LONU-525573 format. One record per residue (C-alpha): residue number from 1; x, y, z. Coordinates in nm, 4 decimals, decimal comma, padded with zeros to 6 digits. Layout:
+-----+----------+----------+----------+
!  nr !     east !    north !       up !
+-----+----------+----------+----------+
! NUM !        X !        Y !        Z !
...
+-----+----------+----------+----------+
***
This chain:
+-----+----------+----------+----------+
!  nr !     east !    north !       up !
+-----+----------+----------+----------+
!   1 !  02,6401 !  01,9344 !  01,3548 !
!   2 !  02,3543 !  01,7741 !  01,5439 !
!   3 !  02,1323 !  02,0758 !  01,4955 !
!   4 !  02,1934 !  02,0676 !  01,1229 !
!   5 !  02,1641 !  01,7009 !  01,0716 !
!   6 !  01,8046 !  01,6721 !  01,1793 !
!   7 !  01,6601 !  01,9598 !  00,9781 !
!   8 !  01,5835 !  01,7375 !  00,6809 !
!   9 !  01,4332 !  01,4596 !  00,8902 !
!  10 !  01,2107 !  01,7116 !  01,0656 !
!  11 !  01,0777 !  01,8215 !  00,7301 !
!  12 !  01,0378 !  01,4625 !  00,6199 !
!  13 !  00,8446 !  01,3746 !  00,9315 !
!  14 !  00,6139 !  01,6741 !  00,8916 !
!  15 !  00,5357 !  01,5428 !  00,5433 !
!  16 !  00,4956 !  01,1870 !  00,6624 !
!  17 !  00,1520 !  01,0359 !  00,6280 !
!  18 !  00,2434 !  00,6698 !  00,6277 !
!  19 !  00,1977 !  00,3678 !  00,4145 !
!  20 !  00,1339 !  00,0885 !  00,6592 !
!  21 ! -00,2349 !  00,0104 !  00,6777 !
!  22 ! -00,4172 ! -00,2587 !  00,8554 !
!  23 ! -00,7438 ! -00,3495 !  01,0136 !
!  24 ! -00,6462 ! -00,4639 !  01,3573 !
!  25 ! -00,8556 ! -00,6196 !  01,6252 !
!  26 ! -00,7707 ! -00,7793 !  01,9517 !
!  27 ! -00,9319 ! -01,0215 !  02,1880 !
!  28 ! -00,6782 ! -00,9408 !  02,4586 !
!  29 ! -00,7415 ! -00,6795 !  02,7218 !
!  30 ! -00,4676 ! -00,4305 !  02,8034 !
!  31 ! -00,2320 ! -00,5612 !  03,0645 !
!  32 ! -00,3316 ! -00,9223 !  03,0049 !
!  33 ! -00,0565 ! -01,1772 !  03,0468 !
!  34 !  00,0747 ! -01,3564 !  02,7395 !
!  35 !  00,3117 ! -01,6438 !  02,7020 !
!  36 !  00,5806 ! -01,3844 !  02,6348 !
!  37 !  00,5172 ! -01,2289 !  02,9732 !
!  38 !  00,4810 ! -01,5340 !  03,1904 !
!  39 !  00,7981 ! -01,4392 !  03,3785 !
!  40 !  00,7385 ! -01,1473 !  03,6141 !
!  41 !  01,0395 ! -00,9623 !  03,4737 !
!  42 !  00,8861 ! -00,9841 !  03,1280 !
!  43 !  01,0354 ! -01,0528 !  02,7875 !
!  44 !  01,0717 ! -00,8835 !  02,4515 !
!  45 !  00,9540 ! -00,9823 !  02,1038 !
!  46 !  01,0752 ! -00,7467 !  01,8309 !
!  47 !  00,9236 ! -00,7722 !  01,4824 !
!  48 !  01,1973 ! -00,6249 !  01,2651 !
!  49 !  01,1458 ! -00,4389 !  00,9389 !
!  50 !  01,4895 ! -00,4865 !  00,7855 !
!  51 !  01,5919 ! -00,8259 !  00,6419 !
!  52 !  01,9417 ! -00,6933 !  00,5719 !
!  53 !  02,0005 ! -00,6483 !  00,9463 !
!  54 !  01,8559 ! -00,9744 !  01,0744 !
!  55 !  02,1896 ! -01,1137 !  01,1947 !
!  56 !  02,2834 ! -00,7952 !  01,3778 !
!  57 !  01,9508 ! -00,7745 !  01,5620 !
!  58 !  01,9743 ! -01,1355 !  01,6708 !
!  59 !  02,3265 ! -01,0771 !  01,8012 !
!  60 !  02,2033 ! -00,7758 !  01,9994 !
!  61 !  01,9132 ! -00,9756 !  02,1384 !
!  62 !  02,1418 ! -01,2568 !  02,2537 !
!  63 !  02,3854 ! -01,0127 !  02,4137 !
!  64 !  02,1094 ! -00,8420 !  02,6079 !
!  65 !  01,9667 ! -01,1756 !  02,7226 !
!  66 !  02,3101 ! -01,2922 !  02,8358 !
!  67 !  02,3607 ! -00,9735 !  03,0356 !
!  68 !  02,0174 ! -00,9330 !  03,1920 !
!  69 !  01,8486 ! -01,2722 !  03,1774 !
!  70 !  01,5572 ! -01,1102 !  02,9907 !
!  71 !  01,4508 ! -01,3078 !  02,6845 !
!  72 !  01,4590 ! -01,1082 !  02,3609 !
!  73 !  01,3168 ! -01,2698 !  02,0509 !
!  74 !  01,3691 ! -01,1156 !  01,7081 !
!  75 !  01,1582 ! -01,2097 !  01,4066 !
!  76 !  01,2343 ! -01,0425 !  01,0746 !
!  77 !  00,9593 ! -00,9945 !  00,8168 !
!  78 !  01,0543 ! -01,0857 !  00,4614 !
!  79 !  01,1131 ! -00,7983 !  00,2212 !
!  80 !  00,7864 ! -00,6252 !  00,1331 !
!  81 !  00,5765 ! -00,8241 !  00,3826 !
!  82 !  00,6004 ! -00,6221 !  00,7042 !
!  83 !  00,2392 ! -00,5087 !  00,7134 !
!  84 !  00,1116 ! -00,8562 !  00,6361 !
!  85 !  00,3384 ! -01,0124 !  00,8971 !
!  86 !  00,2431 ! -00,7565 !  01,1614 !
!  87 ! -00,1265 ! -00,8192 !  01,0990 !
!  88 ! -00,0688 ! -01,1900 !  01,1472 !
!  89 !  00,1519 ! -01,1633 !  01,4544 !
!  90 ! -00,0193 ! -00,8848 !  01,6473 !
!  91 ! -00,3321 ! -01,0893 !  01,7266 !
!  92 ! -00,1420 ! -01,3883 !  01,8613 !
!  93 ! -00,1115 ! -01,4599 !  02,2318 !
!  94 !  00,2659 ! -01,4291 !  02,1924 !
!  95 !  00,2459 ! -01,1025 !  01,9985 !
!  96 !  00,5301 ! -00,8605 !  01,9245 !
!  97 !  00,5988 ! -00,6274 !  02,2142 !
!  98 !  00,8064 ! -00,3992 !  01,9906 !
!  99 !  00,7150 ! -00,3094 !  01,6336 !
! 100 !  00,7373 ! -00,0129 !  01,4029 !
! 101 !  00,5192 !  00,2246 !  01,2067 !
! 102 !  00,6299 !  00,4620 !  00,9351 !
! 103 !  00,4402 !  00,7772 !  01,0294 !
! 104 !  00,1136 !  00,9365 !  01,1408 !
! 105 ! -00,1165 !  00,7382 !  00,9105 !
! 106 !  00,0624 !  00,4215 !  01,0087 !
! 107 ! -00,0166 !  00,5222 !  01,3647 !
! 108 ! -00,3831 !  00,5652 !  01,2782 !
! 109 ! -00,3870 !  00,2080 !  01,1514 !
! 110 ! -00,2155 !  00,0629 !  01,4572 !
! 111 ! -00,2953 !  00,3050 !  01,7395 !
! 112 ! -00,4963 !  00,0391 !  01,9224 !
! 113 ! -00,1612 ! -00,1288 !  01,9875 !
! 114 !  00,0588 !  00,1766 !  02,0499 !
! 115 !  00,1469 !  00,2528 !  02,4120 !
! 116 !  00,2095 !  00,6105 !  02,5226 !
! 117 !  00,5882 !  00,6591 !  02,5354 !
! 118 !  00,5817 !  01,0200 !  02,6488 !
! 119 !  00,7469 !  00,9515 !  02,9852 !
! 120 !  01,0126 !  00,7120 !  02,8595 !
! 121 !  01,3801 !  00,8025 !  02,8792 !
! 122 !  01,4188 !  00,7408 !  02,5072 !
! 123 !  01,1584 !  01,0032 !  02,4233 !
! 124 !  01,3257 !  01,2507 !  02,6581 !
! 125 !  01,6561 !  01,1993 !  02,4744 !
! 126 !  01,5210 !  01,2885 !  02,1277 !
! 127 !  01,7225 !  01,5715 !  01,9769 !
! 128 !  01,4037 !  01,7037 !  01,8179 !
! 129 !  01,0829 !  01,6224 !  02,0043 !
! 130 !  00,8807 !  01,7209 !  01,6981 !
! 131 !  01,0017 !  01,4081 !  01,5219 !
! 132 !  00,7927 !  01,1804 !  01,7437 !
! 133 !  00,4483 !  01,0561 !  01,6421 !
! 134 !  00,2037 !  01,2332 !  01,8726 !
! 135 ! -00,1669 !  01,2186 !  01,9461 !
! 136 ! -00,2909 !  01,4829 !  02,1874 !
! 137 ! -00,0471 !  01,4911 !  02,4777 !
! 138 !  00,0786 !  01,1379 !  02,4116 !
! 139 !  00,3802 !  01,0088 !  02,2202 !
! 140 !  00,3152 !  00,6822 !  02,0397 !
! 141 !  00,6075 !  00,6407 !  01,8014 !
! 142 !  00,9740 !  00,7298 !  01,8532 !
! 143 !  01,2082 !  00,7650 !  01,5524 !
! 144 !  01,5252 !  00,5654 !  01,6003 !
! 145 !  01,7353 !  00,6213 !  01,2878 !
! 146 !  01,7952 !  00,8717 !  01,0108 !
! 147 !  01,8894 !  00,7334 !  00,6697 !
! 148 !  01,9795 !  00,8420 !  00,3208 !
! 149 !  01,9767 !  00,6934 ! -00,0268 !
! 150 !  02,1065 !  00,7799 ! -00,3701 !
! 151 !  02,3283 !  00,6207 ! -00,6343 !
! 152 !  02,6154 !  00,4252 ! -00,4806 !
! 153 !  02,9214 !  00,4166 ! -00,7048 !
! 154 !  03,2596 !  00,2450 ! -00,7108 !
! 155 !  03,5256 !  00,5153 ! -00,7288 !
! 156 !  03,7894 !  00,2733 ! -00,8616 !
! 157 !  03,5788 !  00,1822 ! -01,1658 !
! 158 !  03,4931 !  00,5459 ! -01,2255 !
! 159 !  03,8615 !  00,6431 ! -01,2091 !
! 160 !  03,9398 !  00,3691 ! -01,4607 !
! 161 !  03,6810 !  00,5182 ! -01,6932 !
! 162 !  03,8010 !  00,8764 ! -01,6435 !
! 163 !  04,1491 !  00,7664 ! -01,7549 !
! 164 !  04,0213 !  00,6308 ! -02,0894 !
! 165 !  04,0755 !  00,8288 ! -02,4076 !
! 166 !  03,7590 !  01,0140 ! -02,4993 !
! 167 !  03,5963 !  00,9837 ! -02,1552 !
! 168 !  03,2963 !  01,2156 ! -02,1242 !
! 169 !  03,4164 !  01,3396 ! -01,7847 !
! 170 !  03,7442 !  01,3458 ! -01,5958 !
! 171 !  03,6089 !  01,3384 ! -01,2402 !
! 172 !  03,2904 !  01,2845 ! -01,0400 !
! 173 !  03,2736 !  01,6587 ! -00,9806 !
! 174 !  03,1588 !  01,6998 ! -01,3405 !
! 175 !  02,8622 !  01,4652 ! -01,2920 !
! 176 !  02,6137 !  01,6933 ! -01,1181 !
! 177 !  02,3055 !  01,6649 ! -01,3398 !
! 178 !  02,1180 !  01,4044 ! -01,5406 !
! 179 !  02,2485 !  01,5097 ! -01,8815 !
! 180 !  02,6098 !  01,4507 ! -01,7787 !
! 181 !  02,5250 !  01,1297 ! -01,5914 !
! 182 !  02,3504 !  00,9956 ! -01,9021 !
! 183 !  02,6413 !  01,0908 ! -02,1283 !
! 184 !  02,8920 !  00,9213 ! -01,8987 !
! 185 !  02,6805 !  00,6125 ! -01,8294 !
! 186 !  02,6077 !  00,5417 ! -02,1949 !
! 187 !  02,9742 !  00,5855 ! -02,2854 !
! 188 !  03,0764 !  00,3531 ! -02,0018 !
! 189 !  02,8255 !  00,0942 ! -02,1189 !
! 190 !  02,9756 !  00,1070 ! -02,4673 !
! 191 !  03,3201 !  00,0541 ! -02,3128 !
! 192 !  03,2173 ! -00,2002 ! -02,0484 !
! 193 !  03,4636 ! -00,4602 ! -02,1766 !
! 194 !  03,7504 ! -00,2144 ! -02,1345 !
! 195 !  03,6286 ! -00,1451 ! -01,7824 !
! 196 !  03,5851 ! -00,5123 ! -01,6941 !
! 197 !  03,2182 ! -00,4768 ! -01,5967 !
! 198 !  02,8937 ! -00,6392 ! -01,7121 !
! 199 !  02,7107 ! -00,3082 ! -01,7094 !
! 200 !  02,7167 !  00,0377 ! -01,5563 !
! 201 !  02,4188 ! -00,0156 ! -01,3258 !
! 202 !  02,3302 ! -00,3178 ! -01,1164 !
! 203 !  02,0191 ! -00,5062 ! -01,2189 !
! 204 !  01,6913 ! -00,3298 ! -01,1452 !
! 205 !  01,5147 ! -00,5690 ! -00,9074 !
! 206 !  01,1515 ! -00,5999 ! -01,0183 !
! 207 !  01,0535 ! -00,9268 ! -00,8547 !
! 208 !  00,7311 ! -00,8562 ! -00,6605 !
! 209 !  00,8272 ! -00,7543 ! -00,3066 !
! 210 !  01,1773 ! -00,6601 ! -00,4236 !
! 211 !  01,0768 ! -00,3555 ! -00,6297 !
! 212 !  01,0604 ! -00,0984 ! -00,3483 !
! 213 !  01,3678 !  00,0836 ! -00,4732 !
! 214 !  01,1689 !  00,1956 ! -00,7783 !
! 215 !  00,7979 !  00,2159 ! -00,6873 !
! 216 !  00,8837 !  00,3826 ! -00,3562 !
! 217 !  01,2350 !  00,5278 ! -00,3333 !
! 218 !  01,2803 !  00,6385 ! -00,6942 !
! 219 !  00,9176 !  00,7503 ! -00,7160 !
! 220 !  00,9838 !  00,9757 ! -00,4167 !
! 221 !  01,1711 !  01,2225 ! -00,6366 !
! 222 !  00,8932 !  01,3209 ! -00,8791 !
! 223 !  00,6463 !  01,3439 ! -00,5900 !
! 224 !  00,8899 !  01,5567 ! -00,3893 !
! 225 !  00,9215 !  01,8042 ! -00,6759 !
! 226 !  00,5463 !  01,8109 ! -00,7455 !
! 227 !  00,4753 !  01,8843 ! -00,3793 !
! 228 !  00,7449 !  02,1499 ! -00,3825 !
! 229 !  00,5977 !  02,3211 ! -00,6880 !
! 230 !  00,2506 !  02,3231 ! -00,5330 !
! 231 !  00,3747 !  02,4070 ! -00,1812 !
! 232 !  00,1840 !  02,1155 ! -00,0276 !
! 233 !  00,2584 !  01,8283 !  00,2077 !
! 234 !  00,0210 !  01,5796 !  00,0466 !
! 235 ! -00,2297 !  01,5556 ! -00,2384 !
! 236 ! -00,5507 !  01,3604 ! -00,2916 !
! 237 ! -00,4760 !  01,3683 ! -00,6640 !
! 238 ! -00,1470 !  01,4109 ! -00,8476 !
! 239 ! -00,0666 !  01,5178 ! -01,2006 !
! 240 !  00,2595 !  01,3168 ! -01,1952 !
! 241 !  00,4197 !  01,6318 ! -01,3326 !
! 242 !  00,7671 !  01,4829 ! -01,3222 !
! 243 !  00,6769 !  01,1459 ! -01,4743 !
! 244 !  00,9205 !  01,1970 ! -01,7611 !
! 245 !  01,1980 !  01,2724 ! -01,5122 !
! 246 !  01,1285 !  00,9387 ! -01,3463 !
! 247 !  01,1411 !  00,7780 ! -01,6919 !
! 248 !  01,4745 !  00,9488 ! -01,7635 !
! 249 !  01,6625 !  00,7788 ! -01,4837 !
! 250 !  01,4657 !  00,4538 ! -01,4918 !
! 251 !  01,5439 !  00,4095 ! -01,8632 !
! 252 !  01,9074 !  00,4865 ! -01,7938 !
! 253 !  01,9146 !  00,2157 ! -01,5282 !
! 254 !  01,7496 ! -00,0588 ! -01,7338 !
! 255 !  01,9264 !  00,0144 ! -02,0638 !
! 256 !  02,2787 !  00,0366 ! -01,9195 !
! 257 !  02,2603 ! -00,2561 ! -01,6821 !
! 258 !  02,4263 ! -00,5905 ! -01,6147 !
! 259 !  02,1270 ! -00,7688 ! -01,7730 !
! 260 !  01,8662 ! -00,7072 ! -02,0410 !
! 261 !  01,5431 ! -00,5320 ! -01,9347 !
! 262 !  01,3297 ! -00,8417 ! -01,9940 !
! 263 !  01,5263 ! -01,0328 ! -01,7277 !
! 264 !  01,4573 ! -00,7851 ! -01,4485 !
! 265 !  01,1451 ! -00,9637 ! -01,3248 !
! 266 !  01,3661 ! -01,2361 ! -01,1787 !
! 267 !  01,6145 ! -01,0064 ! -01,0057 !
! 268 !  01,6274 ! -00,9230 ! -00,6341 !
! 269 !  01,7916 ! -00,6548 ! -00,4240 !
! 270 !  02,0450 ! -00,9155 ! -00,3102 !
! 271 !  02,1355 ! -00,9818 ! -00,6744 !
! 272 !  02,1916 ! -00,6114 ! -00,7315 !
! 273 !  02,4062 ! -00,5593 ! -00,4257 !
! 274 !  02,6123 ! -00,8688 ! -00,5025 !
! 275 !  02,6811 ! -00,7425 ! -00,8547 !
! 276 !  02,8119 ! -00,4191 ! -00,7098 !
! 277 !  03,0180 ! -00,5915 ! -00,4400 !
! 278 !  03,1785 ! -00,8223 ! -00,6950 !
! 279 !  03,2751 ! -00,5373 ! -00,9271 !
! 280 !  03,0345 ! -00,6399 ! -01,2034 !
! 281 !  02,8901 ! -00,2896 ! -01,2207 !
! 282 !  02,9891 !  00,0632 ! -01,1298 !
! 283 !  02,6675 !  00,1927 ! -00,9732 !
! 284 !  02,3592 !  00,0814 ! -00,7812 !
! 285 !  02,0699 !  00,2792 ! -00,6333 !
! 286 !  02,0246 !  00,2044 ! -00,2635 !
! 287 !  02,0631 !  00,3503 !  00,0850 !
! 288 !  02,3330 !  00,3588 !  00,3490 !
! 289 !  02,1825 !  00,0396 !  00,4990 !
! 290 !  02,3206 ! -00,1370 !  00,1910 !
! 291 !  02,6770 ! -00,1275 !  00,3240 !
! 292 !  02,6251 ! -00,4512 !  00,5142 !
! 293 !  02,5032 ! -00,6176 !  00,1954 !
! 294 !  02,8122 ! -00,4986 !  00,0101 !
! 295 !  03,0720 ! -00,5825 !  00,2749 !
! 296 !  02,9122 ! -00,9175 !  00,3561 !
! 297 !  02,9307 ! -01,0633 !  00,0051 !
! 298 !  03,1747 ! -01,3536 ! -00,0319 !
! 299 !  03,4456 ! -01,2589 ! -00,2782 !
! 300 !  03,3746 ! -00,8878 ! -00,2383 !
! 301 !  03,6183 ! -00,6898 ! -00,4527 !
! 302 !  03,5114 ! -00,3311 ! -00,3926 !
! 303 !  03,7293 ! -00,1492 ! -00,1414 !
! 304 !  03,5694 !  00,0412 !  00,1444 !
! 305 !  03,7389 !  00,3659 !  00,0489 !
! 306 !  03,5927 !  00,3391 ! -00,3039 !
! 307 !  03,2270 !  00,3190 ! -00,1966 !
! 308 !  03,0645 !  00,6614 ! -00,2475 !
! 309 !  02,7247 !  00,8270 ! -00,2944 !
! 310 !  02,5946 !  01,0599 ! -00,5606 !
! 311 !  02,2447 !  01,2107 ! -00,5855 !
! 312 !  01,9764 !  01,0585 ! -00,8076 !
! 313 !  01,9619 !  01,3033 ! -01,0971 !
! 314 !  01,6498 !  01,3042 ! -01,3145 !
! 315 !  01,6781 !  01,6197 ! -01,5227 !
! 316 !  01,4979 !  01,8636 ! -01,2936 !
! 317 !  01,5974 !  02,2281 ! -01,3301 !
! 318 !  01,8541 !  02,3301 ! -01,0691 !
! 319 !  01,9393 !  01,9743 ! -00,9661 !
! 320 !  02,3075 !  02,0642 ! -00,9588 !
! 321 !  02,2326 !  02,1675 ! -00,6014 !
! 322 !  02,0415 !  01,8506 ! -00,5148 !
! 323 !  02,1755 !  01,6154 ! -00,2488 !
! 324 !  02,0664 !  01,2744 ! -00,1268 !
! 325 !  01,7178 !  01,1638 ! -00,0228 !
! 326 !  01,7312 !  01,1823 !  00,3581 !
! 327 !  01,4671 !  01,1066 !  00,6191 !
! 328 !  01,3113 !  00,8273 !  00,8231 !
! 329 !  01,0172 !  00,5904 !  00,8176 !
! 330 !  01,1285 !  00,4023 !  01,1275 !
! 331 !  00,9345 !  00,4677 !  01,4486 !
! 332 !  00,9416 !  00,2305 !  01,7453 !
! 333 !  00,6102 !  00,1420 !  01,9075 !
! 334 !  00,5519 ! -00,0692 !  02,2181 !
! 335 !  00,2491 ! -00,2970 !  02,2138 !
! 336 ! -00,0052 ! -00,1557 !  02,4581 !
! 337 ! -00,1866 ! -00,4913 !  02,4600 !
! 338 !  00,1158 ! -00,6734 !  02,6024 !
! 339 !  00,1457 ! -00,7364 !  02,9770 !
! 340 !  00,2856 ! -00,4578 !  03,1913 !
! 341 !  00,5934 ! -00,6705 !  03,2568 !
! 342 !  00,6562 ! -00,7173 !  02,8857 !
! 343 !  00,6030 ! -00,3493 !  02,8125 !
! 344 !  00,8503 ! -00,2559 !  03,0846 !
! 345 !  01,1028 ! -00,5139 !  02,9599 !
! 346 !  01,0682 ! -00,3779 !  02,6068 !
! 347 !  01,1126 ! -00,0214 !  02,7219 !
! 348 !  01,4242 ! -00,1193 !  02,9175 !
! 349 !  01,5666 ! -00,3005 !  02,6146 !
! 350 !  01,5416 ! -00,0079 !  02,3724 !
! 351 !  01,6677 !  00,2353 !  02,6359 !
! 352 !  01,9709 !  00,0114 !  02,6945 !
! 353 !  02,0308 !  00,0003 !  02,3215 !
! 354 !  02,0364 !  00,3773 !  02,2738 !
! 355 !  02,1776 !  00,4984 !  02,6063 !
! 356 !  02,4338 !  00,2461 !  02,7324 !
! 357 !  02,7884 !  00,2433 !  02,5980 !
! 358 !  02,7548 ! -00,1179 !  02,4872 !
! 359 !  02,4166 ! -00,0635 !  02,3261 !
! 360 !  02,5307 !  00,2480 !  02,1444 !
! 361 !  02,8310 !  00,0588 !  02,0108 !
! 362 !  02,5930 ! -00,1906 !  01,8516 !
! 363 !  02,3772 !  00,0903 !  01,7119 !
! 364 !  02,6726 !  00,2729 !  01,5620 !
! 365 !  02,9044 ! -00,0047 !  01,4517 !
! 366 !  02,6793 ! -00,3049 !  01,3872 !
! 367 !  02,3484 ! -00,1538 !  01,2766 !
! 368 !  02,5186 !  00,1503 !  01,1261 !
! 369 !  02,2458 !  00,3855 !  01,2501 !
! 370 !  02,2652 !  00,7622 !  01,2536 !
! 371 !  02,0671 !  00,7948 !  01,5750 !
! 372 !  01,8478 !  01,0999 !  01,6607 !
! 373 !  01,9244 !  01,1035 !  02,0352 !
! 374 !  02,1346 !  01,3327 !  02,2525 !
! 375 !  02,3021 !  01,0304 !  02,4101 !
! 376 !  02,5278 !  01,0078 !  02,1044 !
! 377 !  02,8268 !  01,2356 !  02,0657 !
! 378 !  02,9318 !  01,3625 !  01,7241 !
! 379 !  03,2131 !  01,1071 !  01,7375 !
! 380 !  02,9611 !  00,8265 !  01,7904 !
! 381 !  02,8510 !  00,8002 !  01,4312 !
! 382 !  02,8844 !  00,5013 !  01,1997 !
! 383 !  03,2255 !  00,4690 !  01,0402 !
! 384 !  03,1084 !  00,2731 !  00,7371 !
! 385 !  03,1578 !  00,4625 !  00,4091 !
! 386 !  02,7916 !  00,5078 !  00,3164 !
! 387 !  02,6901 !  00,6459 !  00,6561 !
! 388 !  02,9851 !  00,8838 !  00,6356 !
! 389 !  02,8664 !  00,9925 !  00,2923 !
! 390 !  02,5171 !  01,0618 !  00,4294 !
! 391 !  02,6660 !  01,2717 !  00,7089 !
! 392 !  02,8747 !  01,4615 !  00,4546 !
! 393 !  02,5693 !  01,5500 !  00,2481 !
! 394 !  02,3683 !  01,6411 !  00,5585 !
! 395 !  02,6304 !  01,8938 !  00,6634 !
! 396 !  02,6781 !  02,0465 !  00,3153 !
! 397 !  02,4923 !  02,3764 !  00,3312 !
! 398 !  02,5397 !  02,4351 ! -00,0418 !
! 399 !  02,3067 !  02,1465 ! -00,1273 !
! 400 !  01,9427 !  02,0709 ! -00,0504 !
! 401 !  01,8445 !  01,7199 !  00,0469 !
! 402 !  01,5287 !  01,5539 ! -00,0841 !
! 403 !  01,2703 !  01,4786 !  00,1855 !
! 404 !  01,1174 !  01,1339 !  00,2204 !
! 405 !  00,7691 !  01,1995 !  00,0838 !
! 406 !  00,6989 !  00,8404 ! -00,0137 !
! 407 !  00,5379 !  00,7944 !  00,3245 !
! 408 !  00,2446 !  00,9916 !  00,1821 !
! 409 !  00,1908 !  00,7354 ! -00,0933 !
! 410 ! -00,1705 !  00,6197 ! -00,0635 !
! 411 ! -00,1262 !  00,2464 ! -00,0017 !
! 412 !  00,0862 ! -00,0630 ! -00,0469 !
! 413 ! -00,1520 ! -00,1667 ! -00,3233 !
! 414 ! -00,0670 !  00,1513 ! -00,5116 !
! 415 !  00,3042 !  00,0763 ! -00,4847 !
! 416 !  00,2643 ! -00,2888 ! -00,5809 !
! 417 !  00,0627 ! -00,1985 ! -00,8896 !
! 418 !  00,3148 !  00,0699 ! -00,9835 !
! 419 !  00,5944 ! -00,1872 ! -00,9549 !
! 420 !  00,4009 ! -00,4375 ! -01,1643 !
! 421 !  00,3464 ! -00,1720 ! -01,4314 !
! 422 !  00,7190 ! -00,0931 ! -01,4352 !
! 423 !  00,7920 ! -00,4602 ! -01,4943 !
! 424 !  00,5454 ! -00,4721 ! -01,7828 !
! 425 !  00,7134 ! -00,1621 ! -01,9224 !
! 426 !  01,0518 ! -00,3353 ! -01,9060 !
! 427 !  00,9055 ! -00,6421 ! -02,0744 !
! 428 !  00,7730 ! -00,4283 ! -02,3595 !
! 429 !  00,4098 ! -00,5018 ! -02,2754 !
! 430 !  00,3127 ! -00,1523 ! -02,1621 !
! 431 !  00,4077 !  00,1927 ! -02,2879 !
! 432 !  00,5121 !  00,4775 ! -02,0628 !
! 433 !  00,1912 !  00,6752 ! -02,1073 !
! 434 ! -00,0007 !  00,3767 ! -01,9692 !
! 435 !  00,2302 !  00,3570 ! -01,6677 !
! 436 !  00,1876 !  00,7288 ! -01,6056 !
! 437 ! -00,1907 !  00,7087 ! -01,6265 !
! 438 ! -00,2008 !  00,4116 ! -01,3900 !
! 439 ! -00,0029 !  00,6084 ! -01,1310 !
! 440 ! -00,2352 !  00,9093 ! -01,1597 !
! 441 ! -00,5546 !  00,7026 ! -01,1471 !
! 442 ! -00,4533 !  00,4681 ! -00,8667 !
! 443 ! -00,3162 !  00,7489 ! -00,6537 !
! 444 ! -00,6594 !  00,9145 ! -00,6621 !
! 445 ! -00,8608 !  00,5955 ! -00,6091 !
! 446 ! -00,6413 !  00,4647 ! -00,3271 !
! 447 ! -00,6371 !  00,8046 ! -00,1536 !
! 448 ! -01,0163 !  00,8062 ! -00,1688 !
! 449 ! -01,0233 !  00,4745 !  00,0179 !
! 450 ! -00,8305 !  00,6281 !  00,3070 !
! 451 ! -01,0946 !  00,8947 !  00,3734 !
+-----+----------+----------+----------+
***
């Protein structure tokens, strides 16, 4: 299984170009002592990317400190602000010793701060050495998790619908393309009172900084198919060939939702996940990391065994064989500007996390990571329902999974402007042709700035 499960991530990483950008400068010389490294055994400062896992990371940090006496500080950047936060923190005397990039271009932006990890135990334990971010003979970023996203659905609500007279399908097996999904979703919306829901789909979060599920994750699909058609890994200019396919599913989301489209500018990811957890909707687009947001909601009504994944169908020919979007944009880097003691302490911390029995238990059962290291047995995989669904799709040889190509998107500015245009579209202030043209134009102009 291990050999299979990293095929898609290998492809995704080959396609990765990165989104994080930043002009970084430092007035610290390599090996200089900082306040974080005043103790000769060093300390760790991890700048985390995932707000939804803040509590788990802090628990891990405290456990490691209790066991070893090494201080581990965790700071979590707010949603959509990681680059900005990293820029601010990296130049401080007490800078992060552990941070992350999302691919090769991210490395180009931050390579001044990336230590060579080639000789670390963690690098040696990678199941696929090609996944690492390399420069010459050095290794400067190590992937630490594989993830997947799609449409999460509540099986209990779907079964309730399938039992209704006149239902457009009798099981999830029939919903394997956009046309059938649309037929079912619109019928469910018309019968939402019978189903006891506010809408089929959770609210589409379009608050700035909360819109990454649409301007990044959903947008990945049309770019994936355009790259596939042209047999390329990246493009300086796109035609947005599958813009109408994006519109297909986006319209389905916003018109069969828990709220009206004009209210989406005030909605967050937390709102969406809470609606799903409380049984107010039947479906929500998100990734396997969303399980913690579902299970942690007070008053949660959805049962674990009812939480399932389906692919994001958009109307592309042959999508009956499409699986989930699977890949990674999570690569650990150790700050080369930190003191030697802090670098060593940081290296020891992440090696403990992914090689010790106690650390691996946290990785598997608290963080819910599907880890790309040979230190994990097949039995040491997350037991939460969404991670199990990702593993199921990864091992299904009859389906193809969609690579994470959004790491080739030209810039954060491009994504922010795309998200803003989607909001204006929902508010009725911009037509779809204008949104499409903005995407085409800004892709080209922002790519030009990276040259």
